[in-house]
C-alpha positions in Angstrom: -8.2 5.5 24.1 -9.4 9.1 23.9 -10.3 10.3 20.5 -9.1 13.7 19.3 -12.2 15.9 18.6 -10.6 17.2 15.4 -10.0 13.6 14.2 -13.5 12.7 15.1 -14.9 15.6 13.1 -12.8 14.7 10.1 -13.8 11.1 10.2 -17.5 11.8 10.6 -17.6 14.4 7.8 -15.5 12.6 5.2 -17.2 9.3 5.8 -20.6 11.0 5.3 -19.5 12.8 2.2 -20.2 11.6 -1.3 -17.4 12.0 -3.9 -17.2 11.4 -7.5 -14.2 10.6 -9.8 -14.3 11.0 -13.5 -12.2 8.2 -15.1 -12.1 6.8 -18.6 -15.3 8.6 -19.6 -17.2 7.2 -16.6 -18.2 8.8 -13.3 -17.4 6.6 -10.3 -19.1 7.2 -6.9 -16.6 6.7 -4.0 -16.9 6.7 -0.3 -14.1 7.6 2.2 -12.9 5.6 5.1 -10.7 7.5 7.6 -8.3 6.2 10.2 -4.9 7.0 11.6 -1.6 5.4 10.9 0.0 3.9 14.0 3.3 5.6 13.3 3.1 9.4 13.4 -0.8 9.3 13.8 -1.3 10.9 10.4 -4.6 10.6 8.5 -5.1 7.4 6.5 -7.8 8.0 3.9 -9.0 5.0 1.8 -11.6 5.1 -0.9 -14.3 2.5 -1.5 -16.6 1.8 -4.4 -19.8 -0.1 -3.5 -18.2 -1.3 -0.3 -15.0 -2.6 -1.9 -11.6 -1.0 -1.5 -10.8 1.2 -4.5 -7.6 3.1 -3.7 -5.7 4.6 -0.7 -5.3 8.3 -1.0 -2.6 8.8 1.6 1.0 7.7 2.3 2.7 7.9 5.8 6.1 9.5 5.4 6.6 11.9 8.4 4.5 13.5 11.0 2.1 16.2 9.7 -0.6 18.3 11.4 -3.9 16.4 11.6 -5.5 18.5 8.8 -2.7 17.7 6.4 -1.6 14.5 4.6 0.7 13.3 1.8 -1.1 12.1 -1.3 -0.1 8.9 -2.9 0.1 10.1 -6.5 2.4 7.2 -7.3 -0.3 4.5 -6.8 -3.4 6.7 -7.3 -2.6 9.4 -9.8 -6.3 10.6 -9.9 -6.2 11.3 -6.1 -5.4 15.0 -6.6 -8.3 15.6 -9.0 -10.6 13.7 -6.7 -9.7 15.8 -3.7 -9.9 19.2 -5.5 -13.0 18.5 -7.7 -15.0 17.4 -4.6 -13.9 20.3 -2.5 -12.2 18.1 0.1 -8.6 19.4 0.2 -6.1 21.7 -1.6 -2.4 21.4 -2.4 -0.1 23.2 0.0 2.9 23.4 -2.4 4.9 21.2 0.0 6.4 18.0 -1.3 7.7 15.0 0.7 10.3 12.6 -0.7 10.4 8.8 -0.2 12.6 6.6 -2.3 12.3 7.7 -5.9 8.9 9.3 -5.4 7.7 12.8 -4.5 4.3 13.2 -2.8 2.3 16.5 -2.6 1.0 17.5 0.8 -2.6 18.5 0.9 -4.6 20.4 3.5 -8.2 19.6 4.3 -10.8 22.3 3.6 -12.0 23.9 6.8 -15.6 22.5 6.4 -14.1 19.0 7.0 -12.7 19.8 10.5 -14.0 23.1 11.9 -17.3 23.6 13.6 
């Protein structure tokens, strides 16, 4: 299977990045794992703490451009702050609906995917 160069850049840069989350008066160091969902080929971004799964950032609702993703604020309410405070992505103002939940769509900062 041929890997999209943009996806390859996103995966390499995010997985090499360190990110920090402030929660309950503590600072948690997290790592990113990046893959693609089988349906729609959207980004799947999972966080890990010390090699153990911490929380998934993304939800897979509908096809989006490769540099955009829906943020799972329902199961990971701190995800938006994590993305913004670490300079990874910004809110586009677009919302997607699934069931009773609304999910903001974020766009990766250009350093993550551009040369």
